[in-house]
C-alpha positions in Angstrom: -12.9 43.0 -23.7 -13.7 42.7 -20.1 -14.1 39.5 -18.3 -16.8 38.3 -15.6 -14.6 38.4 -12.4 -15.5 36.2 -10.0 -14.6 35.9 -5.6 -12.2 33.1 -4.0 -15.9 31.9 -2.7 -17.6 31.6 -6.5 -14.1 29.8 -7.5 -14.0 27.1 -4.6 -18.1 27.0 -5.4 -17.1 26.3 -9.3 -14.2 24.0 -8.2 -16.4 22.2 -5.7 -14.1 22.8 -2.9 -12.8 25.0 -0.1 -12.0 28.8 0.0 -8.4 27.7 1.5 -8.2 25.4 -1.4 -8.1 28.2 -3.6 -6.0 30.7 -1.7 -3.6 28.2 -1.5 -3.8 27.4 -5.1 -3.4 31.2 -5.9 -0.4 31.2 -3.7 1.1 29.0 -5.1 1.1 30.4 -8.1 -1.1 28.0 -9.7 -4.3 30.2 -10.1 -3.8 33.6 -11.3 -5.5 36.9 -9.2 -6.0 40.3 -9.1 -4.8 41.9 -5.9 -7.0 43.1 -3.5 -10.1 43.0 -1.4 -12.1 40.9 -2.1 -9.9 39.2 -4.6 -10.9 38.6 -7.6 -10.1 35.7 -10.5 -10.6 36.2 -13.6 -13.6 33.3 -15.5 -10.7 33.1 -18.1 -7.8 32.6 -14.9 -9.5 29.8 -14.2 -10.3 28.3 -17.2 -6.3 27.9 -17.7 -6.1 26.6 -13.9 -8.3 24.0 -15.4 -6.8 23.3 -18.3 -3.3 22.9 -16.8 -4.9 20.5 -13.9 -6.5 18.5 -16.7 -5.2 14.6 -16.8 -6.2 13.3 -20.1 -8.1 9.9 -19.5 -5.9 6.7 -20.4 -7.7 3.5 -22.4 -6.5 -0.1 -22.8 -5.0 1.2 -26.1 -2.3 3.7 -24.9 -0.3 0.7 -24.1 -0.6 1.6 -20.3 -3.1 -0.6 -19.0 -6.2 1.2 -16.7 -5.6 1.1 -13.0 -8.2 -1.3 -11.1 -8.8 0.2 -7.6 -10.4 -1.6 -4.7 -12.0 -0.4 -1.4 -11.0 -1.8 1.6 -13.9 -4.3 1.5 -13.0 -5.9 -1.9 -9.8 -6.0 -0.9 -10.4 -8.0 2.7 -12.6 -10.7 0.5 -10.1 -10.7 -1.9 -7.9 -11.8 1.1 -10.5 -13.8 2.7 -9.7 -11.4 6.0 -11.3 -8.6 7.7 -11.1 -4.7 6.8 -9.2 -4.1 10.3 -7.0 -6.5 8.8 -6.7 -4.7 5.5 -6.0 -1.1 7.6 -3.5 -2.8 10.0 -1.3 -4.0 6.9 -1.9 -0.3 4.8 -0.1 1.1 8.3 2.6 -1.1 8.6 3.4 -0.3 5.5 3.4 -3.7 3.7 0.1 -3.2 1.7 0.7 0.5 -0.4 -2.8 2.2 -0.8 -4.1 6.0 -1.9 -5.3 7.8 1.4 -8.6 9.6 1.0 -12.5 9.0 1.2 -12.3 6.3 0.5 -9.2 4.2 0.6 -8.4 2.9 -2.3 -6.0 -0.3 -3.0 -4.6 -0.6 -6.6 -5.1 -4.5 -7.6 -1.1 -4.8 -8.7 -0.1 -3.6 -5.6 -2.7 -6.2 -3.9 -1.6 -8.5 -6.3 2.1 -8.2 -5.2 1.4 -7.8 -1.5 -0.1 -11.4 -2.5 3.1 -12.8 -4.0 5.4 -12.0 -1.8 3.1 -13.1 0.9 3.2 -16.5 -1.0 6.4 -16.6 -0.9 7.3 -15.8 2.7 5.1 -18.9 3.0 6.5 -20.8 0.9 10.1 -19.8 3.1 8.7 -20.2 6.2 7.0 -24.0 5.6 11.1 -24.6 4.5 12.7 -22.6 7.9 10.4 -25.0 9.5 10.5 -28.3 8.1 14.4 -27.4 7.9 14.4 -27.1 11.9 12.3 -30.6 12.3 15.2 -32.0 10.0 17.5 -31.0 12.0 15.9 -31.8 15.2 15.5 -35.3 13.9 19.4 -35.3 13.2 20.0 -33.9 16.6 18.0 -36.7 18.8 19.3 -39.8 16.7 23.0 -38.5 17.5 22.0 -38.5 21.1 20.2 -41.8 20.7 23.5 -43.2 19.3 25.9 -41.7 21.8 23.5 -42.7 24.5 23.7 -46.5 23.1 27.8 -46.5 23.0 28.0 -45.7 26.1 25.4 -47.9 27.6 27.8 -50.5 25.5 30.7 -48.9 26.9 29.5 -49.7 30.1 28.3 -53.2 30.1 31.9 -54.1 28.4 33.9 -52.3 31.4 31.2 -54.2 33.7 31.5 -57.1 31.8 35.3 -57.5 32.0 35.7 -56.6 35.9 
């Protein structure tokens, strides 16, 4: 009952990754191997690793919503801005993303960012309105004081 033995390079080709990735898997204990020169990996061990790394597909029936990912260009279209602006938002931490070629943004995270921005825009507008109202009150108070001083000065000038 001998199984086929594979080298690191053959496993890398089968997994479509680099030999150094296979080495990291071996050294982290995720992929069983036979030490020696060359390092050999049994087909059964590779199959066991693949089974352990496999993630079940999610469906809408599972109760968990399917994630919709957007490319930077699609996110820029939604926000009506440039991809450079999207990159700035990602780098500043205001917009969550998943790194890698290509960079993708979860649609829910984009919607959350839009909601936060709308709230902060509303707050900024309210702050600006309050500042204008405060300025107008201050101007009215100054005009009132000026008029009072002018009236007092006229009364003292009339009395003399």
